[in-house]
N, C-alpha and C positions, 0 to 999 in steps of 0.2 A: 504494500500500500504505499501511496505517496500522499503528501499534503499539497493542497492548492490554497494559497493565501491571497485573498483579495485585499489590496492596499488602497486606502483612501485617507482623506484628511480627518474625517470625523466631523461632528457637528453637535451643536448644542441642543439638549433636550430640556434645559432649564436655565435660569439666569446664572446660577452657580456653575453649571457646566459650561456656559458661555465664557465665564471668567477664566476657567481652566483652559478652554480652548484658546483664547486670546493670549493668555500667559505663556502657554506652551508654544504657540506659533511665534510669538515675538521673541521668545528665547531661543529659537531655532537659528543656528548660525547660517543656514541657507536663506533665511528671511532677512535677518539683520546680520550683515556679514562682519560685524565687529568681532575681532579675535579675542579680546579680553572679556571673559564671561561675566565678571562683576559689573563691568560698564554696560555690557549688553543687557544684563538683567535689570539694572537701574533704568535703562531706557525702556525696556519692555514694561516695566511696572508703571512708568510714567504714561506710556501709550495706552495701557490697559485702563488706567484710571480715567484717561480722556475719552476713550471709546466705548466703554462698557455700556453705559446707559443708553447711548445713542444706538448702539448696535442691538441692544435688547428691544428697542422700539421697533426695529425692523423685524425681529423674531416674533414679536407680539402681533404684527400685521399678518403673519402666516400661521397664527394659532399658537404662538409660544413654544414651538419646537420645529426643529428641522426634520423633514421626512427622510433624510439620508439613511439613518440607521434601519428604519423600517423597510425601506426599499432594498437595502443591502442584505438584510436578513432574508427577504423573500428571494433575492438572487442566490444566496447561498443555498437555500432549501432546493431551488430548482436545479442548481448545478450538481448538488449532492445526489438528486435523483438521476440525472443524466450521466454522472460520473461515479458510479459506485466503487471504482478502484482508487478513488481519491477521498481523503478526508478534507472537506472544504471549510475553511474558517476565514476570519477577517482580522486585520490589524489596522487600526486607525492611528494616524500620526499624532493628533492633538487632543483627542477624547478617547475614552474607553469604548471598546476593548483595545488596549495598547499592544504593541508587538510582544511584550513580556507575556501577556495573557495567551496570545496565539501560540507563542513558543512553548509555554507550559502545557497547553492542550496537545500539541504535536508530541512533545516528550512523553506525556501520559499514554500515548498510542504507540510509543517505541517506533516512530517514523524517523527515517534518516534522509529521505529525499523529499525536498520541498521545492515547489514551483511558486514564484512570486509573480502576481498578476496586478500591476498598477492599474487602477481604474480611472486614470486622468485622461482627458481628451487629447492631450499633447504632452510631449516631454518638456519638463521645466526643472531646473535645479531646485525651485522652491516647492515643488510638488513631488514629482517622480523621484528624483534624486534624493530628496529629503527622506521619503518614506522607505526607499530601498536601503539607504545608508543606515537608517535607524534600525530596521529589522536585521540587516546583516550584522551590525555591530553588536546587537543584543543577542543574536544567535551564537556568537562567540565561537565560530567554526565547528559547531556541533551537528550541522546538516550538510548534505550535498545540495547546494542551492542552484537553481536554474531560474533565470529571469525571462519573462516573456517581454520582448522588446516592444517599443511603441508600435501601435497597430492602426493609428488613424489614417494611414496611407497604404494599407495593405493592398498589394497588387491584385488580389483575387476579388476585391470589392469594387473594382472599376468596370 
């Protein structure tokens, strides 16, 4: 058996989780490319303080929660039905379930081969690279990892 890990940013399901999302996002060195972690953290805190309430107003307009997690869970269910030889799970970059959770689930099943599938519409260091780097770092060389490359211009789709 192999694991298929769907990678995405995550999204807020509450105002508290929105703060976690923003704090994690602005502490990401791929978002704020400041090398010094302390300075990056201070700037991140400042940005979160400025943006949290305004960002929450946008979430309130869509019902107080992003649909991303629910849609991703449905995708996991459908993929699991279609790919019984895989254990399908998710790893979100800025909200739970984080990479550590996916890694623990994979280890519990004694799986060594992992396929990472970024769900972003295009490659970017602030999305795809950040999510891949995070998972690979936290996996600590414990898996044989294969990455599905960006697919937005897949030749078979033309």
